[in-house]
N, C-alpha and C positions, 0 to 999 in steps of 0.2 A: 855830026858836033851837038843836034839835037837830043840824039838817041844818047853819045856820052852823059850830057845836062840830068836828062832826066830820071839817066840810073845811079848820075851821084845823088841826087835830091832824096831817091829811092832805096839807099844805102844809108843816107844820114836819118833818113825819118824811123828805118828799122832801128837803126843802133839806138836811136832814141825813146824809142818805145820801150825797147831790152833794157834800157837805164832804167825806165820810171819802173817797170817791171820787178827790175831788183831794188829800187827804192823804197816799190809802196807793197808791191802783190807779195811778195816773199812774207815782210814781217809782219800784213796782216794776215793772211794764212797761220803763220805762226800763233799770234794773239788769238785768235777763237779757235786755236784745235784744245781740245777736251784734254789731248795728251798731255800739253805743257800743264795743265795744272800739276801730273803726277807725277813722282820723286821728287817733291821739294817739300822741306819744312819753309812755313809761312808765318810769321810774326805783325801783327797790328804795328803799321808807323805808330810815333807820339801825335801828328796833328791827326790822324783818324781819331786813336785811342780819348783828346783832349776833345774832340768834338761830338763824343756820345756822355761823356757825364762833365759838370763844372767843377770839379777838382780832380786830377787824377790821382791813386793813392800811391805811397814810393812803391818800387817795384812791383808794380804792376806789369802782366806778362798775361798776353791772349795771343793763342796759336792754331794753326789752320792745317789740316795737310788732308789730299788726296787721295786712294788707295785701295785697289777692287771693290771701286763703285759706292765709297763709304769716307763722308769729309768724319772729321773728328781733331778733336785737340784740346790746350787750354782756355774756359773762359773766364779767365781771372783767378778764379778761385776753384771749381769744378773740373774736371774730364765731362767732355760730352764729345758726341756721336752719332750718327745717322748719315740715309741713303740720300746720295742727291743725284742729277740728271741734268749734264751739260751737253749743249747740241755745238756745232759746225759752227753755225751763224754766232754763236758769241752766249748764246743762252745758259742760264743755271739758276736751278731749282733744287731748295731742299726739302726734305718729306720731313723735318720733324726731327728732333735730339733727344736721346736720353740722356740726361744728367746726373751724376753723380748727387750726393745728395748731403754733403760735408761745409760747415758753414763755416766762414768769414768772418774777418771784422766789415763792419757796414760801408765803405768804400767798396773792399772789392764786389760786394755781393752786388751796389747798387748799377758799378759798369757790369760783372757779368750779365746781370738782367738786360741793360741797356744794350749790348754787345750779340744778346743772343736773337732779343728782336730786331732787332737792327739785320741777320741772318736772313730772318723769315720774309724779309721786304725784301731780298736781292733779287733781280731779275735777269742778270746777266754778267759779264767776265771779259776781261784782257789778261792777259802775261804778258810783258813786255818790258823783263829785265825783273819790275813789280810786280806783284796781282794786283788789281783793281776790281770788286766785286761792284756792283750800281745794282743799285732800283729808286723807285720813283723819290727826288729830292734827297739823292743819301749816294755817298761814294766809301766803301773801305778799303784802304790800300794797305799792302803787307810786304815788305821785306823778305828777301829770301834767306832763311835761318844759316847761320854759319855751324854745321852739323857738331855740338857739345861733345868732347874727351868723355868718353863711354867710364864711368869708376869700374874696377873690378870687382870680379864678383867674391870672392874672397877677402876678408880682410875688410869690408864695407860693412857696416851698419843698417840693415834694411827695414824700413819701417811700412808695415801695411797701410795702403790709401784707400783700394777697391778690390770688392770681392765681387765677383760674376758668375753668377747660373744663371743661363741661358741667356735671352736678351735682357735680362734683367742685373744690374748694374748697383750697386748698396759700398756706402762709403763705411769706415769705422764707425762704431759708436764713439761721441762721444765721451771723453774722462777713464778711454780705454788708450792702451799701446800694446800692437803687435808687432814680432819683431823676428827676424830672420839675420844669423849672422854665421857666416861658411868659415873654416878655418883650412888651410894647406892639406890635414891629414886626413879629411874626407869625412867631415862632422858637422853636423850641423844643431844651432841649438837658439833658443831663444825663450822671447815670451808669448803664449797665447791667446791674451788677454786677462786670464785668470793665474792659468795655470804656466808652468815652466815647461819646455817641453827637450827633448835634443833624440839624434839619432843622427845617422849617417846617408851621405849622399855622392852620387856618381854625377861626372861631368865629362863629356867629349865634345865637342863644340858647339852646337846651340844643343846639344840634347842634355838632359837632365832628369833623375828620378832619387828618389828617395826612398830608403827603408822603411818599415814601421816605426812611428816616431812612438816616444815614450813619453808620459807626462804627468808631474804630479797630480793629487787627486783632492787639491783644495776646493769647494762651492762656494760659488758668487751667485750672483743674482741672474734671474732666468734670461734676460737679453744678452748679457754678457756670456753665460755659460752655451746659447743657443749659435753665436756667431763664433767661439772658440771652437765647435764642434765645427761652421762651416768650415773653417779656416782648416782645420787639419784634416778635415776629409778630401778637402781641393788638393793639398799639398800632396796628399796619397796618387793623386792623379797627375801628377806632372809629367809633363816628357816632355819639354823642351823650355827654352826659355831666349829672351832676348833685352838689353841692354840700351839706354842711349840716354848716353848722359846719367844723371843721375837717375833714371826712371829704370825701375825691372819690372819686366813682366814677363810671367810664368803662365804654359800652355798645356791643353790636353792635350793625349795622343791624335786629335783631327783637329788642332790649330787652336781649337777656342780658347780665349783667353780666361784663364781662371780668378786668379791674382794679380796686382800689381801693389808696388813698393817705390816707394821712394828712399836714397840710400844719401847717407853720411858719410864720407872719407875717412879712416883712421886718422886722428891727431898724430 
């Protein structure tokens, strides 16, 4: 009788330990697993956004994603990206960000500065349905983004936002507009900032390439012409593309980003 009672107590104790492990240990390890950061798009929630600034600008959008050892996203106005280091203990730090130089209305710029400063103070993370970044006296909470429906390559007006050259990333000059429009018969055309250009393109799956592009010969300011030259040179190096929602990115044969566009759907 004594043996059976001891066995019963042991069995109950074992079951209790297993239940505790299932309830706590599993979620804890997932919450601080660096792999839990990857493969998601994260959007800063309203409460965290409101904690950064006195007044949140209408339509403000702050995002974060982790992939291949880099963190990137949109900081209300500009795009940003840089390396990060995450540990199994839930530690997290960012090594500094490259940020595009587009100007936006003051409210968005204030939010952007506050957000990037907050990221610099982050020391840890947890993923539990939401993503929480924490540091001394601060928390940033992100909801998982629902992937947006991608605009089609053909029939969308794509407006250049970003030009990349190695590790350097720059925004389009104020007062200039650089565009690309693709047609179903394999032609591409648009404004290169000063001159109009046109040519043909080849598209297979995620592969994209352009023929030599012809352009008009109008002269503009030196900085506009330099930007135009950089754009047309990059178009000649394109080997692949990706569309996420209303954003088109084209890359070279090594996978390095060349150009970034925002899309406007055809009316």
